[in-house]
LUMLUM-36879 format. One record per residue (C-alpha): x, y, z; residue in three letters. Coordinates in pm, whole numbers. Example, Ala and Ser with C-alpha at 12.3 -4.5 7.8 and 13.67 -1.06 7.14 Angstrom:
2
        u        v        w   rest
     1230     -450      780    Ala
     1367     -106      714    Ser
//
This chain:
504
        u        v        w   rest
     6341    14978     8332    Met
     6353    14617     8459    Asp
     6607    14422     8247    Lys
     6558    14072     8418    His
     6648    13762     8211    Lys
     6364    13647     8000    Leu
     6518    13343     7845    Ile
     6837    13150     7918    Glu
     6922    12840     7680    Met
     7178    12628     7852    Lys
     7412    12364     7688    Asn
     7159    12300     7391    Ile
     7230    12022     7157    Glu
     7021    11908     6878    Lys
     7094    11588     6664    Arg
     6930    11472     6346    Phe
     7005    11159     6174    Pro
     7346    11189     6047    Gly
     7354    11567     6132    Val
     7449    11749     6434    Val
     7270    12074     6411    Ala
     7366    12234     6753    Leu
     7663    12174     6986    Lys
     7648    12302     7328    Asn
     7500    12642     7253    Val
     7418    12904     7502    Asn
     7206    13190     7450    Phe
     7007    13447     7656    Asp
     6757    13736     7632    Leu
     6670    14020     7850    His
     6351    14219     7890    Ala
     6352    14527     7673    Gly
     6647    14408     7469    Glu
     6695    14328     7095    Val
     6960    14042     7075    His
     7056    13970     6711    Ala
     7160    13619     6619    Leu
     7359    13574     6309    Ile
     7544    13293     6112    Gly
     7554    13128     5787    Glu
     7250    12925     5667    Asn
     7280    12601     5832    Gly
     7466    12741     6119    Ala
     7191    12654     6359    Gly
     6987    12974     6395    Lys
     6650    12851     6297    Ser
     6701    12524     6477    Thr
     6783    12692     6796    Leu
     6475    12915     6775    Met
     6253    12622     6698    Lys
     6378    12453     7025    Ile
     6275    12785     7180    Leu
     5928    12788     7042    Ser
     5861    12429     7096    Gly
     5900    12302     6729    Val
     6180    12078     6807    Tyr
     6290    11880     7135    Val
     6643    11931     7223    Pro
     6860    11636     7239    Thr
     7029    11768     7545    Ala
     7024    12106     7758    Gly
     6778    12316     7949    Val
     6559    12607     7854    Ile
     6470    12846     8133    Ala
     6176    13114     8094    Val
     6202    13372     8358    Glu
     6386    13148     8592    Gly
     6163    12831     8547    Ala
     6339    12535     8385    Glu
     6219    12309     8117    Tyr
     6375    12015     7946    Pro
     6180    12103     7641    Ser
     5871    12305     7541    Leu
     5556    12221     7313    Thr
     5418    12485     7086    Pro
     5129    12555     7313    Lys
     5356    12566     7617    Glu
     5578    12832     7439    Ala
     5271    13050     7340    Ile
     5138    13040     7704    Ser
     5465    13148     7818    Leu
     5458    13452     7601    Gly
     5698    13331     7327    Ile
     5597    13424     6978    Ser
     5762    13367     6649    Val
     5779    13536     6310    Ile
     5932    13272     6078    Phe
     6133    13352     5770    Gln
     5890    13149     5568    Glu
     5540    13300     5590    Leu
     5268    13120     5783    Ser
     4980    13322     5730    Val
     4681    13137     5614    Ile
     4579    13278     5271    Asp
     4200    13174     5272    Ser
     4143    13358     5591    Leu
     4092    13733     5653    Ser
     4374    13924     5829    Ile
     4125    13943     6127    Leu
     4100    13566     6122    Glu
     4488    13503     6112    Asn
     4546    13739     6414    Leu
     4295    13552     6633    Phe
     4296    13198     6505    Val
     4285    12981     6800    Gly
     4219    13272     7036    Lys
     3887    13417     6940    Leu
     3772    13698     7189    Met
     3423    13622     7332    Thr
     3137    13784     7493    Lys
     2835    13664     7704    Lys
     2517    13705     7495    Trp
     2225    13758     7743    Gly
     2464    13753     8034    Gly
     2513    13370     8007    Phe
     2579    13243     7666    Leu
     2935    13300     7522    Pro
     2955    13402     7163    Thr
     3228    13540     6930    Val
     3305    13915     6990    Asp
     3360    14030     6629    Phe
     3330    14391     6710    Val
     3599    14360     6972    Ala
     3841    14157     6739    Met
     3785    14400     6464    Arg
     3855    14713     6667    Asn
     4187    14537     6814    Ser
     4284    14430     6446    Thr
     4251    14783     6334    Ser
     4449    14917     6613    Glu
     4741    14660     6554    Ile
     4727    14708     6175    Leu
     4799    15104     6235    Lys
     5103    14997     6480    Gln
     5261    14790     6173    Val
     5185    15052     5919    Gly
     4938    14805     5704    Leu
     4682    15013     5534    Lys
     4419    14723     5489    Ala
     4079    14622     5616    Arg
     4049    14378     5899    Pro
     3836    14144     5691    Asp
     4062    14167     5370    Ala
     4159    13822     5236    Leu
     4517    13755     5317    Val
     4549    13565     4958    Ala
     4496    13936     4799    Thr
     4797    14069     4976    Leu
     5151    14120     4847    Ser
     5440    13929     5004    Ile
     5551    14257     5194    Ser
     5194    14296     5342    Gln
     5190    13929     5441    Lys
     5497    13994     5636    Gln
     5337    14282     5805    Gln
     5049    14062     5916    Val
     5296    13805     6050    Glu
     5420    14103     6276    Ile
     5060    14185     6362    Ala
     5009    13851     6473    Lys
     5278    13851     6723    Ala
     5152    14186     6848    Leu
     4807    14040     6886    Ala
     4960    13761     7108    Ala
     5088    14010     7371    Asn
     5412    13808     7364    Ala
     5697    13873     7621    Lys
     5948    13729     7383    Val
     5932    13785     6979    Ile
     6150    13592     6740    Ile
     6201    13761     6430    Met
     6363    13553     6153    Asp
     6452    13790     5863    Glu
     6150    13987     5915    Pro
     6247    14266     5660    Thr
     6330    14012     5367    Ser
     5999    14116     5193    Ser
     5976    14480     5303    Leu
     6103    14808     5138    Asn
     6311    15082     5306    Gln
     5993    15248     5437    Thr
     5842    14959     5560    Glu
     6172    14857     5720    Thr
     6192    15192     5890    Glu
     5837    15144     6030    His
     5937    14803     6147    Leu
     6210    14940     6349    Phe
     5978    15199     6503    Gln
     5755    14915     6621    Val
     6072    14730     6751    Val
     6185    15029     6948    Arg
     5830    15060     7101    Cys
     5820    14697     7187    Leu
     6168    14721     7350    Arg
     6076    15017     7540    Glu
     5748    14821     7684    Asn
     5993    14548     7801    Gly
     5945    14299     7534    Val
     6238    14094     7443    Gly
     6335    14046     7085    Ile
     6569    13783     6908    Val
     6641    13940     6555    Tyr
     6774    13709     6304    Ile
     6910    13898     5985    Ser
     7185    13883     5742    His
     7175    14271     5673    Lys
     7469    14404     5906    Met
     7343    14752     5874    Arg
     7011    14647     6012    Glu
     7184    14479     6297    Leu
     7367    14775     6395    Arg
     7085    15013     6370    Thr
     6843    14803     6592    Ile
     7046    14544     6804    Gly
     7170    14565     7162    Asp
     7385    14240     7157    Arg
     7505    13996     6886    Ile
     7565    13641     6913    Thr
     7744    13464     6614    Ile
     7670    13087     6540    Leu
     7906    12876     6313    Lys
     7836    12511     6234    Asp
     7612    12460     6512    Gly
     7834    12620     6785    Ala
     7852    12963     6946    Thr
     8147    13166     6826    Val
     8098    13473     7038    Arg
     7836    13688     7196    Thr
     7928    14072     7241    Ile
     7747    14405     7299    Gln
     7667    14572     6974    Met
     7854    14881     7072    Ser
     8173    14684     7089    Glu
     8114    14484     6765    Ala
     8397    14495     6519    Ala
     8361    14595     6156    Ser
     8119    14421     5926    Glu
     8401    14250     5742    Glu
     8529    14106     6062    Gln
     8183    13992     6181    Ile
     8159    13816     5841    Val
     8473    13644     5877    Ala
     8380    13516     6212    Met
     8053    13391     6045    Met
     8207    13217     5752    Val
     8600    13172     5836    Gly
     8703    13319     5484    Arg
     8742    13622     5282    Glu
     8451    13711     5043    Leu
     8433    13859     4714    Thr
     8235    14178     4670    His
     8271    14244     4311    Asn
     8165    13960     4065    Phe
     8172    14179     3739    Lys
     8564    14144     3730    Arg
     8519    13803     3564    Ala
     8262    13926     3314    Ser
     8281    13817     2951    Arg
     7994    13995     2827    Ala
     7977    14044     2455    Gly
     7768    14197     2177    Asp
     7565    13887     2053    Arg
     7199    13906     2177    Val
     7066    13554     2305    Ile
     6733    13667     2463    Phe
     6487    13929     2351    Lys
     6155    14043     2491    Ala
     5964    14259     2259    Ser
     5625    14450     2370    Gly
     5538    14245     2675    Ile
     5217    14376     2795    Thr
     5002    14180     3061    Arg
     4637    14177     3088    Leu
     4632    14345     3427    Asp
     4866    14622     3317    Gly
     5152    14532     3549    Lys
     5386    14521     3255    Ala
     5317    14763     2953    Lys
     5488    14737     2629    Gly
     5824    14609     2799    Val
     6116    14534     2558    Ser
     6481    14450     2639    Phe
     6746    14218     2524    Asp
     7019    14012     2694    Leu
     7359    13970     2571    Arg
     7582    13659     2561    Glu
     7807    13648     2880    Gly
     7631    13924     3080    Glu
     7397    13933     3370    Ile
     7103    14176     3354    Leu
     6971    14303     3651    Gly
     6621    14451     3727    Phe
     6575    14704     3995    Ala
     6278    14893     4112    Gly
     6048    14972     4408    Leu
     5825    14698     4567    Val
     5491    14677     4342    Gly
     5671    14812     4033    Ala
     5586    14489     3833    Gly
     5929    14305     3783    Arg
     5817    13987     3925    Thr
     5512    14005     3730    Glu
     5696    14070     3409    Leu
     5920    13760     3497    Met
     5615    13545     3576    Asn
     5475    13631     3239    Ser
     5793    13555     3042    Ile
     5809    13203     3221    Phe
     5445    13155     3089    Gly
     5316    13143     3472    Ala
     5076    13450     3419    Glu
     4877    13563     3106    Pro
     4979    13838     2870    Val
     4773    14050     2648    Ala
     5054    14081     2376    Ser
     5418    14056     2314    Gly
     5679    13812     2187    Lys
     5998    13651     2326    Ile
     6296    13493     2135    Tyr
     6570    13270     2252    Leu
     6873    13239     2019    Asp
     6648    13386     1750    Asp
     6359    13143     1789    Lys
     6038    13272     1889    Glu
     5896    13093     2176    Leu
     5518    13058     2314    Pro
     5410    13255     2626    Leu
     5176    12974     2726    Gln
     5287    12777     3039    Ser
     5582    12692     3242    Pro
     5586    12338     3111    Tyr
     5627    12490     2755    Leu
     5897    12723     2890    Ser
     6095    12446     3060    Ile
     6065    12236     2753    Lys
     6215    12551     2532    Asn
     6507    12591     2804    Gly
     6378    12855     3027    Ile
     6388    12822     3406    Gly
     6289    13042     3681    Met
     6396    13084     4064    Ile
     6072    13225     4207    Thr
     6074    13512     4483    Glu
     5888    13292     4724    Asn
     6058    12964     4734    Arg
     5843    12792     4982    Arg
     5525    12870     4786    Glu
     5659    12820     4433    Thr
     6016    12723     4464    Gly
     6003    12356     4571    Phe
     5759    12070     4697    Met
     5803    12048     5069    Glu
     5651    11699     5083    Asn
     5929    11548     4865    Phe
     6277    11455     4912    Glu
     6580    11656     4796    Ile
     6625    11429     4496    Trp
     6286    11453     4374    Arg
     6286    11833     4382    Asn
     6627    11855     4236    Leu
     6561    11616     3907    Val
     6199    11730     3848    Ile
     6249    12011     3576    Ala
     6538    11768     3417    His
     6255    11488     3386    Ser
     5999    11724     3255    Met
     6233    11869     3004    Lys
     6304    11538     2844    Arg
     5960    11387     2892    Ser
     5691    11367     2608    Ser
     5315    11368     2581    Leu
     5328    11684     2837    Arg
     5500    11471     3103    Gly
     5295    11150     3068    Leu
     5592    10940     2909    Trp
     5945    10916     3036    Gly
     5905    11118     3358    Leu
     6061    10881     3619    Val
     6388    10698     3578    Arg
     6485    10669     3951    Lys
     6824    10514     3936    Arg
     6951    10791     3688    Glu
     6767    11057     3878    Glu
     6922    10960     4214    Met
     7281    10986     4036    Ala
     7211    11305     3899    Leu
     7084    11463     4215    Ala
     7403    11344     4389    Glu
     7609    11497     4130    Glu
     7449    11839     4170    Tyr
     7424    11802     4548    Arg
     7813    11807     4532    Glu
     7852    12064     4280    Lys
     7632    12312     4465    Met
     7767    12200     4824    Arg
     7435    12133     4967    Ile
     7458    12065     5332    Lys
     7242    11762     5404    Cys
     7247    11405     5537    Ala
     7160    11266     5180    Gly
     6966    11335     4867    Val
     6693    11140     5031    Gln
     6650    11388     5320    Gln
     6306    11592     5304    Met
     6371    11934     5155    Ile
     6144    12076     5426    Ser
     6423    11989     5692    Thr
     6700    12197     5516    Leu
     6795    12565     5594    Ser
     6672    12832     5391    Gly
     6992    12874     5207    Gly
     7028    12497     5124    Asn
     6663    12488     5013    Gln
     6765    12772     4774    Gln
     7092    12580     4651    Lys
     6849    12280     4563    Val
     6626    12514     4345    Ile
     6914    12646     4176    Ile
     7052    12277     4123    Ala
     6721    12196     3973    Lys
     6772    12429     3691    Trp
     7134    12352     3643    Leu
     7049    11986     3597    Ala
     6771    12071     3349    Ala
     7035    12259     3140    Asp
     6824    12559     3070    Val
     6949    12836     2832    Gln
     6777    13127     3017    Leu
     6760    13155     3390    Leu
     6555    13408     3576    Ile
     6650    13494     3925    Phe
     6392    13663     4122    Asp
     6537    13794     4467    Glu
     6782    13483     4461    Pro
     6934    13571     4795    Thr
     6626    13677     5013    Arg
     6706    13550     5361    Gly
     7035    13415     5255    Ile
     7360    13465     5446    Asp
     7657    13637     5299    Val
     7850    13327     5244    Gly
     7573    13155     5050    Ala
     7517    13477     4874    Lys
     7891    13469     4741    Asn
     7829    13115     4618    Glu
     7505    13183     4442    Ile
     7641    13495     4271    Tyr
     7977    13312     4171    Tyr
     7753    13031     4024    Thr
     7553    13308     3835    Met
     7866    13457     3690    Arg
     8006    13106     3592    Arg
     7672    13023     3414    Leu
     7675    13356     3221    Ala
     8047    13303     3115    Asn
     7960    12963     2999    Asn
     7689    13111     2759    Gly
     7385    13105     2968    Lys
     7137    13382     2984    Gly
     7107    13523     3318    Ile
     6838    13783     3446    Val
     6848    13880     3822    Met
     6572    14087     3989    Val
     6670    14210     4340    Ser
     6570    14491     4572    Ser
     6934    14483     4721    Glu
     7086    14776     4528    Leu
     7458    14691     4649    Pro
     7403    14336     4520    Asp
     7289    14454     4174    Leu
     7561    14686     4146    Leu
     7844    14426     4243    Ser
     7702    14141     4021    Val
     7524    14287     3724    Cys
     7657    14414     3375    Asp
     7350    14639     3303    Arg
     7067    14725     3531    Ile
     6708    14791     3394    Ala
     6506    15011     3630    Val
     6133    14924     3649    Phe
     5888    15191     3748    Ala
     5501    15165     3707    Gly
     5502    14864     3477    Gly
     5782    15003     3229    Arg
     6153    15010     3217    Ile
     6245    15376     3303    Ser
     6603    15338     3230    Ala
     6892    15088     3128    Ile
     7219    15156     3300    Leu
     7560    15011     3222    Asn
     7753    14893     3539    Ala
     8023    15172     3470    Ser
     7771    15445     3516    Glu
     7522    15285     3773    Ala
     7484    15417     4131    Thr
     7234    15368     4407    Glu
     7132    15736     4353    Glu
     7076    15687     3973    Lys
     6875    15363     4037    Ile
     6642    15528     4283    Met
     6587    15854     4069    Met
     6471    15640     3777    Ala
     6269    15387     4006    Ala
     6069    15697     4132    Met
//
């Protein structure tokens, strides 16, 4: 097979006000190759790919596409050159159908009566059906994207790239919302694309995935290239991580546990109107981290949304420090000391048109306000100081707290969200997939923060699809299946096999 060079990025630099995001970075991609790109959040991976896809203009350097050199690209030029991107944060349009998402801006047409161009819905529907089979999504082409789960929306993103007939596909954390079966199917699609000469840039923090699917690997750190090597020559996972973060990492966060017997939070008989939680009861003890495991669609997130007051319940009660709390709204939950780090940070975690400081202090301001937030909501000088304090505590990489949150890396956005709840001093904090799309270094920081909070008397609940993480972080693990808790395992007895048996 022809393995010619599709992409070559030479001496790329990118500067933002107060921040050097990329420094003299070189990167290339061959036809029929999966080139893995790794590094901590903030290392420059997404910035480099945004330059390749035309979202950013490089401060210096050259982009060569099949030998033709460009000082920069526009998004339209990148698409015309066969460069397609699946960003970590979903870009599907919820109000459109799957078919419309696949062909937005590039409708198929036919000549009606031999001369009048009209939209060819039949051809688009047939093409959509075929592509959906390729990505393993069992849904009708005219299904509204808003009705799909996060994992299904991710599959629509992959289908969009296939519909564009791209020569280069950039996959930024493509499996972050997929279960094991969906991930294996994605790998089959990737292998098929590779055999057909498509070049794939694969960004992931999951080392096992990279070894399974990658041909080469490039490591970035602090905006610079550390090394590019063949995957077959790659060192151990621990050595690769050390090159990424420059330090040893902790793998067991239970060693510092101070879990006791006093119950600080209790849920009793939680039943949702839609049946996604059915009579769920559990308690959370002082100093412990309680994990929730289960397959995608088991109802874990729906349960947590109801506890936070974001979605309605048919019946059930919750108690925090023996005080019964209402299950009515997120505002009342915040006022009563409950916070939630949601599964999809871009949709429900932060306000992307606000600065870091506004996002960081909003829950604190709501908690102390009165008249449902109409009184005492804004005290700018005090709030700016509070934001700066928690920026330092969470080690958020930014030019300053007045920087727009949308310009941060995914890991630093997640740190802002966690800092928001720390600043609000909530008593119960629910972490729903807290490290999705987060690098191993940032994972360690977040898990260390969770353990510190638990040891300081906060109630911590963690929902995660990453079984190794649950096993290394949690004191007990509740396994969810079909809207119910099928088992609660102590850390000392829990294994991946036991968890999966209970989940199925």
